[in-house]
C-alpha positions in Angstrom: 4.9 -11.0 2.3 1.4 -10.0 3.6 1.1 -10.9 7.3 -2.5 -10.1 8.3 -6.0 -9.7 6.8 -5.8 -9.3 3.0 -8.4 -6.7 1.9 -7.9 -6.8 -1.8 -5.7 -8.3 -4.5 -4.8 -6.9 -7.9 -5.1 -9.9 -10.1 -4.9 -7.8 -13.2 -1.3 -6.7 -12.3 0.0 -10.3 -12.3 -1.7 -10.8 -15.7 -0.4 -7.6 -17.3 3.1 -7.4 -15.8 6.2 -9.5 -15.0 6.8 -8.9 -11.3 10.5 -8.2 -10.6 10.6 -7.3 -6.9 8.0 -6.5 -4.1 8.1 -3.9 -1.3 5.8 -3.3 1.7 4.7 0.3 2.3 2.4 2.1 4.6 -0.2 4.6 3.3 -1.0 8.1 4.6 -4.8 7.9 4.9 -7.7 9.9 6.4 -9.9 8.3 9.1 -12.9 7.7 6.9 -10.7 6.0 4.3 -9.4 3.5 6.9 -13.0 2.7 7.8 -13.9 2.1 4.1 -10.8 -0.1 3.7 -11.8 -2.2 6.7 -15.2 -2.7 4.9 -13.3 -3.9 1.8 -14.4 -1.0 -0.4 -11.1 -0.6 -2.4 -10.2 -1.1 -6.0 -6.5 -1.4 -7.0 -7.1 -2.4 -10.6 -6.0 0.9 -12.3 -3.6 2.0 -9.6 0.1 2.8 -10.0 2.8 4.5 -7.9 5.5 7.0 -8.9 8.5 8.5 -7.2 8.4 12.3 -7.1 10.8 14.5 -5.3 12.2 11.6 -3.2 8.8 10.5 -2.1 6.5 7.8 -3.4 2.8 8.5 -4.3 0.0 6.2 -5.1 -2.4 7.2 -8.0 -5.8 6.0 -9.2 -6.5 3.7 -6.3 -10.3 4.0 -5.6 -11.3 3.9 -1.9 -15.1 4.4 -1.8 -16.4 7.2 0.5 -17.5 5.9 3.9 -21.3 5.9 4.1 -21.4 7.5 7.5 -18.5 9.9 7.0 -20.5 12.9 5.6 -18.2 16.0 5.6 -15.1 14.0 6.5 -15.1 12.0 3.2 -12.4 12.9 0.7 -12.0 12.4 -3.0 -12.0 8.6 -3.7 -9.2 8.6 -6.2 -6.9 11.2 -4.6 -3.2 10.9 -4.7 -1.9 9.2 -1.5 1.6 9.3 -0.1 3.3 5.9 0.6 5.5 5.6 3.6 8.8 3.8 2.8 12.5 3.9 4.0 14.8 6.2 2.1 17.0 3.4 0.9 14.0 1.6 -0.6 12.9 4.8 -2.3 16.4 5.2 -3.8 16.2 1.6 -5.1 12.8 2.4 -6.7 14.2 5.5 -8.3 16.9 3.3 -9.9 14.3 0.8 -11.2 11.8 3.4 -12.5 14.5 5.3 -14.5 15.1 2.1 -16.5 12.8 1.9 -19.5 9.7 -0.3 -19.2 9.6 -0.5 -15.4 6.6 0.7 -13.3 5.4 0.5 -9.8 2.1 -1.5 -9.4 0.1 -2.2 -6.2 -0.4 -5.9 -5.8 -2.4 -6.2 -2.6 -3.8 -4.1 0.2 -4.0 -5.6 3.7 -4.2 -4.8 7.4 -1.2 -6.1 9.3 -1.1 -7.7 12.8 -0.8 -4.3 14.5 -3.9 -3.0 12.7 -2.0 -0.8 10.2 -3.0 -0.6 6.5 -0.2 -1.7 4.3 0.2 -2.1 0.6 2.4 -4.5 -1.3 4.1 -2.6 -4.2 5.8 -4.4 -7.1 8.5 -3.3 -9.5 7.0 -4.6 -12.7 7.7 -4.7 -16.4 4.8 -4.7 -18.9 4.0 -7.9 -20.8 3.4 -7.9 -24.5 0.3 -9.5 -26.0 2.1 -12.8 -26.8 3.5 -13.0 -23.3 -0.1 -12.8 -21.9 -1.2 -15.5 -24.3 1.7 -17.8 -23.2 0.8 -17.3 -19.5 -2.9 -18.1 -20.2 -1.9 -21.2 -22.1 0.5 -22.3 -19.3 -2.3 -21.8 -16.7 -4.7 -23.8 -18.8 -2.2 -26.6 -19.2 -1.5 -26.7 -15.4 -5.3 -26.7 -14.7 -5.7 -29.7 -17.1 -2.9 -31.6 -15.4 -4.3 -31.0 -12.0 -7.7 -32.1 -13.1 -6.3 -35.3 -14.6 -4.3 -36.0 -11.5 -7.5 -35.6 -9.3 -9.4 -38.0 -11.6 -6.6 -40.6 -11.4 -6.5 -40.4 -7.6 -10.2 -41.0 -7.4 -9.9 -44.0 -9.7 -11.8 -42.9 -12.7 
């Protein structure tokens, strides 16, 4: 979905959640935050989004203060408004009212027009045994790929 320069990925989200559906959203940012994002100083790991009053807000995403921003810097973990279409927000309200669903940021990127975008996922939390299964599956795939590479080289 991301068309442009990917700044950061949230690998933990794919490990901790089953991803149901993804959406692209813009973010309402201050100027120094955009400069920090361009430098790659963002952490999505603990971030989540929630719908409040017909609008979507992003929480706990850490954007480090811009070093040369002095008085214009804002709180690194402040709540930021996400910019989405009304029909998408209504769909998200439907998902989040169901038990177990949450909104998780997957990746932050700068699109072709230079705008900062975030890929937001409707996700359902994994149980511990689900995480173990996905780790075992990844290990098995890794072993298969390694074996195929060895056979192609003629070992």
